[in-house]
N, C-alpha and C positions, 0 to 999 in steps of 0.2 A: 485589495480594494475592489469593491463590487462594480459592476458596469454602471449602476445608478450613480455611485459616488464619482466614478470617472467622468460621467456626463456632466455632473454638477461642476466639477473642476474645469472642464473644457468650456462650459457655458459661462463660468465666471471670467475666464480668460477672454472669451469672445466679447463679453460685455465691456471689459476693460479696454479692449481694442477699439470697439465701436465708440466708446466715450472719448477715446483719443483720436478719433477720425481714421481708424484703420479697419482692416478686416482680415479674416483667414482666407487665403487663396487656395491652400491645399492642406488637407488633414489626413495624414497616414498613421494608422495605429500599427506600430511595429509588433506590439504584443508583450507578453510576460517573458522576462528573461532573468536569470540569476544575476545578482549584483556581484561585482568583483570582491566586495567585502561588505559586511553588514553596515547599514546606515540606519540609525535610530531603531536598532533591533530588527530591521527588515532585511530579508535575504533575497527577496524577489521584487523586481520593479516592473512597472508597466511603462513601456516606452512609446512615445508619440513623436512624430516629425510634423511640425506645423510650419508651413510657408506663409508668412504674413506680410501685409503691406501696412506701414504705419509711418506717419510723418516723423522725420528725423529727430525733431525736438521732443517727441513723446517717447522715444525708445527707453530712456532712463526711468520714466514713470512706469512703463510696462514692466521693465526689469525689476523694479522695486516691488510691484504688486505680486509678481511671481515669487520673489524671494521671501516674502512674509507669509505666503500660503503654506500652512503646516502639512497639507496633503501632497505637496511637491517636494520630493527629497532632494533632487538635483535638477538643474537645467543649464542649458547652454544657449545663449542668445547671440547669434552671429548677424552682423549687419553687412550690407554690401550694396553696390549699385547694380541696377539691372532690373 
C-alpha cells in the first residue's frame, strides 16, 4: 500500500472519529512488518498505533467502520478509562 493510500485510510478513520465526536490523540506509524501468515494474499502489513478519544457509545460504530474497510486487514480496538 502506497503512502497516499495509507493517508486516505487514516483520513477516513479520522473523519469517522470526528463525526462520532472523537479525535486522534496520538498517531504512531510503526511501519512495514512481515505478517505471521498471509492475509488476503498479503505477506507484509503496515502497522499503526492510534490513541483516540471517542464517546463510549460510539465505540461500536467506529469498530464497524474499521471492520468493513477492505484496506484494513486486521485491527485491535482496546477500550479503557484514563
